[in-house]
C-alpha positions as CSV (number, residue, x, y, z in Angstrom):
1,X,-83.9,85.0,46.1
2,X,-82.0,86.6,43.2
3,X,-79.5,84.3,41.4
4,X,-76.3,85.1,39.5
5,X,-76.6,83.4,36.1
6,X,-73.6,83.0,33.7
7,X,-74.4,82.5,30.0
8,X,-71.4,82.3,27.8
9,X,-70.2,80.8,24.5
10,X,-66.8,79.0,24.1
11,X,-64.8,76.9,21.7
12,X,-63.9,73.3,22.1
13,X,-60.5,74.3,23.5
14,X,-62.1,76.6,26.0
15,X,-61.7,80.1,24.6
16,X,-64.5,82.7,24.7
17,X,-62.6,85.2,22.5
18,X,-59.8,85.0,20.0
19,X,-56.4,86.7,20.3
20,X,-55.8,90.4,19.6
21,X,-59.0,91.9,21.0
22,X,-59.2,95.6,20.1
23,X,-61.7,98.2,18.8
24,X,-61.6,96.6,15.3
25,X,-61.8,93.0,16.7
26,X,-63.9,93.1,19.8
27,X,-64.1,89.3,19.9
28,X,-60.4,88.9,18.9
29,X,-59.2,87.4,15.7
30,X,-61.6,84.6,14.7
31,X,-63.8,85.1,17.8
32,X,-66.9,86.0,15.8
33,X,-67.0,82.4,14.6
34,X,-68.1,81.5,18.2
35,X,-71.5,83.3,17.7
36,X,-72.4,82.4,14.1
37,X,-75.0,80.0,15.4
38,X,-77.0,82.7,17.2
39,X,-77.0,85.5,14.7
40,X,-79.8,84.0,12.4
41,X,-82.1,83.2,15.3
42,X,-85.3,85.2,15.7
43,X,-84.9,85.0,19.5
44,X,-81.6,86.9,19.2
45,X,-82.6,89.3,16.4
46,X,-85.7,90.6,18.1
47,X,-83.9,92.2,21.1
48,X,-81.5,93.9,18.6
49,X,-84.5,95.5,16.9
50,X,-84.2,93.2,13.8
51,X,-87.0,91.5,12.0
52,X,-87.4,87.8,11.0
53,X,-85.0,85.0,11.8
54,X,-84.9,81.2,12.3
55,X,-86.4,79.0,15.0
56,X,-84.2,76.0,16.0
57,X,-83.5,73.9,19.1
58,X,-81.5,76.9,20.4
59,X,-84.6,79.1,20.5
60,X,-85.9,78.0,23.9
61,X,-82.3,78.2,25.3
62,X,-82.0,81.8,24.1
63,X,-85.5,82.7,25.4
64,X,-84.7,81.2,28.8
65,X,-81.4,83.1,29.1
66,X,-83.3,86.4,28.8
67,X,-86.2,85.5,31.0
68,X,-86.4,87.0,34.5
69,X,-83.2,89.1,34.2
70,X,-83.3,92.4,36.1
71,X,-79.6,93.5,35.9
72,X,-76.3,92.5,34.3
73,X,-72.7,92.4,35.4
74,X,-69.9,92.5,32.9
75,X,-66.1,93.1,32.7
76,X,-64.5,96.1,31.1
77,X,-63.4,94.0,28.1
78,X,-67.0,93.1,27.5
79,X,-68.1,96.7,27.6
80,X,-65.1,97.9,25.5
81,X,-62.8,100.9,25.4
82,X,-59.4,99.4,26.1
83,X,-57.4,99.6,29.3
84,X,-56.4,102.5,31.5
85,X,-58.2,105.7,32.4
86,X,-61.3,106.5,30.3
87,X,-60.1,109.8,29.0
88,X,-61.9,113.0,28.1
89,X,-64.3,111.4,25.6
90,X,-64.8,107.9,27.1
91,X,-65.9,104.9,25.0
92,X,-69.6,104.4,24.9
93,X,-69.5,100.7,24.2
94,X,-70.3,98.3,21.3
95,X,-74.0,98.6,21.8
96,X,-75.1,101.8,20.1
97,X,-77.6,104.3,21.4
98,X,-80.2,101.6,22.3
99,X,-78.3,98.6,23.9
100,X,-80.2,95.3,24.0
101,X,-80.1,95.0,27.8
102,X,-83.0,97.4,28.8
103,X,-82.0,97.2,32.4
104,X,-79.1,98.3,34.7
105,X,-75.7,97.1,33.7
106,X,-72.7,97.1,36.2
107,X,-69.2,97.3,34.6
108,X,-66.2,96.1,36.5
109,X,-63.3,98.6,36.1
110,X,-60.3,100.0,38.0
111,X,-61.1,103.6,36.8
112,X,-64.0,105.7,38.0
113,X,-66.5,107.1,35.5
114,X,-69.9,108.7,35.6
115,X,-72.8,106.4,34.7
116,X,-73.7,106.1,31.0
117,X,-77.5,106.5,30.4
118,X,-78.7,105.0,27.1
119,X,-82.1,104.7,25.4
120,X,-84.4,101.8,26.2
121,X,-83.8,101.7,30.0
122,X,-80.1,100.7,29.9
123,X,-77.8,102.5,32.3
124,X,-74.1,101.4,32.6
125,X,-72.7,102.0,36.1
126,X,-68.9,101.6,36.5
127,X,-67.9,99.8,39.7
128,X,-64.4,100.2,41.0
129,X,-64.6,98.5,44.4
130,X,-64.7,94.8,43.4
131,X,-66.9,92.0,42.2
132,X,-68.8,91.6,45.4
133,X,-69.9,95.3,45.3
134,X,-70.9,95.0,41.7
135,X,-73.0,91.9,42.5
136,X,-74.6,93.5,45.5
137,X,-75.5,96.6,43.5
138,X,-76.8,94.5,40.6
139,X,-79.0,92.4,42.9
140,X,-80.4,95.5,44.5
141,X,-81.3,96.9,41.1
142,X,-82.8,93.5,39.9
143,X,-85.1,93.3,42.8
144,X,-87.0,89.9,42.6
145,X,-85.3,89.1,39.3
146,X,-82.0,87.5,38.6
147,X,-78.6,88.9,37.6
148,X,-76.9,88.0,34.3
149,X,-73.1,87.6,34.3
150,X,-72.3,88.5,30.7
151,X,-68.5,88.0,30.7
152,X,-65.9,88.3,29.4
153,X,-63.5,85.5,30.5
154,X,-61.7,87.4,33.3
155,X,-64.9,88.6,34.9
156,X,-66.6,85.2,34.7
157,X,-63.5,83.5,36.2
158,X,-63.5,85.9,39.1
159,X,-67.0,85.1,40.0
160,X,-66.5,81.3,39.4
161,X,-63.4,81.3,41.5
162,X,-65.3,82.9,44.5
163,X,-68.2,80.3,43.9
164,X,-70.7,83.1,43.4
165,X,-72.4,81.7,40.3
166,X,-75.7,79.9,40.9
167,X,-76.4,78.8,37.3
168,X,-74.2,78.4,34.3
169,X,-75.1,77.9,30.6
170,X,-72.2,77.0,28.3
171,X,-72.8,77.2,24.6
172,X,-70.1,74.9,23.2
173,X,-69.2,75.6,19.6
174,X,-67.3,72.8,17.7
175,X,-64.3,74.9,16.6
176,X,-60.8,75.4,17.8
177,X,-59.4,79.0,18.3
178,X,-56.0,77.9,19.5
179,X,-55.4,81.0,21.6
180,X,-57.2,84.0,23.1
181,X,-59.2,84.4,26.3
182,X,-59.7,81.1,28.0
183,X,-62.6,80.7,30.5
184,X,-61.6,78.0,33.0
185,X,-57.9,78.6,33.8
186,X,-56.9,78.7,37.5
187,X,-60.3,78.3,39.1
188,X,-59.0,76.6,42.2
189,X,-59.8,73.2,43.6
190,X,-63.4,72.5,44.4
191,X,-64.9,75.6,42.7
192,X,-67.3,76.2,41.3
193,X,-69.9,73.9,43.0
194,X,-72.0,73.4,39.9
195,X,-73.6,70.2,38.6
196,X,-74.5,69.4,35.0
197,X,-78.3,69.2,34.6
198,X,-79.1,69.2,30.9
199,X,-77.7,69.1,27.4
200,X,-79.4,70.5,24.2
201,X,-78.0,69.6,20.8
202,X,-78.6,72.4,18.2
203,X,-77.2,73.4,14.8
204,X,-73.7,74.6,15.3
205,X,-73.7,74.5,19.1
206,X,-74.2,72.3,22.1
207,X,-75.9,73.9,25.1
208,X,-74.7,72.6,28.5
209,X,-76.6,73.7,31.7
210,X,-75.2,73.6,35.2
211,X,-76.9,74.5,38.5
212,X,-75.6,74.9,42.1
213,X,-75.2,71.5,43.7
């Protein structure tokens, strides 16, 4: 049965992005520091079409995060383009002509828009009728494979609050952002029902894995 898998990076004080997210600062002010551990890795560079890179204790974690994924769900902030209606020339995302997903991606939004078909097998479908609909469509597209929940914080919280996440991988970076988009605010008592199953220490990051209990 297809699972919903959240894989997300956060600071010690619980932020997945810094303050002031906009087109010039997609991760907010200081937010890129959260991902400095992953940029040199060969396992990350390869899907971006880049050569070379390092192999560390994070390598199998990255490889596992990409294995058996048939579709992705993300929030509008993760896709980009600001708030409100999409306009006459809608934003095409941070990902370029050949995004690294190479499978269907379902974007949560309040505003309808035609699907965006990109190179390499990535199609962004814009879902306006809620998180359950996006997950249902993603699971149908993924078939026997799993669905990745890519973030950002608001989208992840909505699925966690409804206890729809089956597996969660937190990449904990030892920095403080102070403000921005926090992941775990107002989840509600008793949710999510996830149990810690493993910890991996790596340069610049601690990988914490949780599974449905």
